[in-house]
N, C-alpha and C positions, 0 to 999 in steps of 0.2 A: 504494500500500500504506500502511495506517495501522499505526504501531508502538505498542506499549504501553511507555510511559516507565517506566524502573526504574533504580535504582542497585544494582549488585551488590557484595556483600562477597566479595572474592576473597582475603582473607588466608589464606595457606597452602593455597590451592586449586591443584591441578595444572592448568596452562594450557600449551598447546602452540602454538608459532609455527612455521609451515611456511615456510621461506625464510630467507635470511641477508643480504638486501640492505638498502638504506636504508629501505624501507617496513617491512620486518620489524624493523629496529632501532628505529624509532619506536614500533611496536606493543609490542615487548618492553619498552622503557623505561617505557611507560605502565602495563603490567602489573606491573612491578617496583615502581613507585610505589604501586600499590594493594596491595602485599604478597603478590602471587601467587608460586607456586612455578613458575618458568618453564623450559620445555624448548624448545630450538630444534632443528629437523631441517633440515639443509642441508649440502651438500658444502663450501660456503665461507661465511665470515662477513665482515662489515665489520670494520674495525679495532676499533671500539668494542665490537661484540659479542664479538670475539675476546678483548678485554681482560676483559669481564665473565665470559666462560667460564673464563679462566685464573685469575681471582680467586675462582671458585666461586659467583658470584652467579646464574649461570644454568647449566643443564645443556645441553651441546651433543652432539647425535648427528650425527656427521659422515657423512652418507649421504643418499641421495635418499629422498623420502617413500614410505612404504608403509602399508597399512591397519593393520598391527600397531602403528604409532606412536600410534594413537588410543586404545589401550587405557587405560582409567582416567582419561582427560582430562576435566576439567569444562568447559573452554572452549577453543576452537580458533580460531586466526587463520591463514587461508591467504593468504600474502603473497609467493608466488613470482612470477617474471615470466612464468609459463606459465598462461594461462587454463585450459588443459586439466587441469593438475595441481590447480589451485585448485578447479575444478568437481568433479573426482573426489573430493577431500577433503571438500568441502561435502556432497555427496550421501551419502557414507558417514556423515558426522556426523549428517545428518538421520535415517538409519536407526537410528543409535545413540542418538538424542535428545540429542545434545551440542550446545551452543550453538556457532555458527560464524559468523565474520565473514570475508568474502571481499573482497580488494582488487580483483581483476578476475576475472570479472564480478561486480559488487556485488549483482546481483539474486539470486545464489545464497546470500546471507547469511540467517541466521535472526535476526540482530540487527545494528544499525548502531552505529557509534561517533560520538557527536555532537561538535560543536565545544564547547569548555568554557571558562568563566571560573572560575578558582580563586582564592579569597581565604581561605586557611586552611580552616576548616570550611564556608565558603560555597562551594558548587559549583553553578554555573549552566550548564545544558546547552542547546544550541541545535541544532535539526535541521529540515531542510526535507524529510525523508523521502527524501533522495537527489535531489530535484528540482533543487537549486541549492546545491552546496557553497560557491560564491562568496558567495551571499547569507548563508549561515550564518557565514562568516568576517567579512563586513561587520558583521553584528549583534554578533558576538563582540567586534570592535574597539570598537564603540559602548558595549557593556556594560563592557568593561575600563576605558574612560574614565570611566564613571559610577560604577562600583563599584571604588574603589581599595583600597590596603592598609589603610585605616582600618577596613574591615569585618573584616579578620582580627583586628586589635587589639581591636575592639569585641566580637567573638564570644568571644575568649579570656577577657576580663574578665567578659562576661555569663555564660559557663558557670560561673565561680566564684561569681558572685552568685546565679545560679539554684540552685546546689547548696545554698547557705546558706538561701535563701528556702524551698526545699522542706523543709529540716530544721527551720527555726525558725518558719515561719508555717503554722499548722494549717489555716486556712480556705482552701478551694480557690478560692473567688471572690475572696478578698483577694489570693491569689497571682497570679491572672490579671490583676487590676487593676495590681499592681506590675509584672509583666512588660510589660503593654501601655504603662504609663507610661514605662518605661525605653526601650522600642523607639520610641515616638512622640516622645521628647524630642530635645534638641539634642546628645545625647552623641556621636553619630557625627560630627557637624560639629566637635565639640571634638577628637576624635581626628584628624580630617582636618587641623586646624590645628596639630597637634602638642602640644596641651594635655593630655597624658596624666594628670597629677595632677588637674586640674580635672574631667576626664571621669570618673575613678574616684570622686572625691568626690561628683559629681553622681549617679552611679549608686547609691552607698550611700545618699545622701539620699532618692532616690525609693523605694528599697527599704525605708527605715526601719531600716537596720542600723547597728551601730557601725562606726566608721571603720577597718576592717581588711579586707583581702581575702586 
């Protein structure tokens, strides 16, 4: 199967996790990080999920899954230890045209969750289409070594510079030249070496802007 790569904006979107075990916990935490409004349906929860429920960060429906639980949900993750329950949920989701990811059996999913490398606003997703999760993890580790925390710092500063360039440089071609010059420069290496001030000054110099960020 070939998947269409996409990044979803889940901020304040209703998302349902079916199951309360370790897999469901991992899925719920990733949804919370994306800003989703998370509900979990499960008779029991892991200690971490129980803590999140008690603090109001997730909604917990302490019961077994039923079709009514899917009403109004934008995205569903079926992560119980029962393939039968997961499959039932996935097939109902398909009828309702809701996105669904299934832990087991994964072929019932309408979307898969890739392995990711996250460095601030830099998000690199890796997928083998389910053929080899181990290979995805290997590539993720390689990318984590190559793309370190300096990319987070670079992007944070670059976003501020870009905003100023868009406001102060009228010519589009000139703006493109500036952005390209900054990206192709040694600035990321300066951040890697911990030379924050030098990196910022170099960025301003290439952008032709006064020395303030």
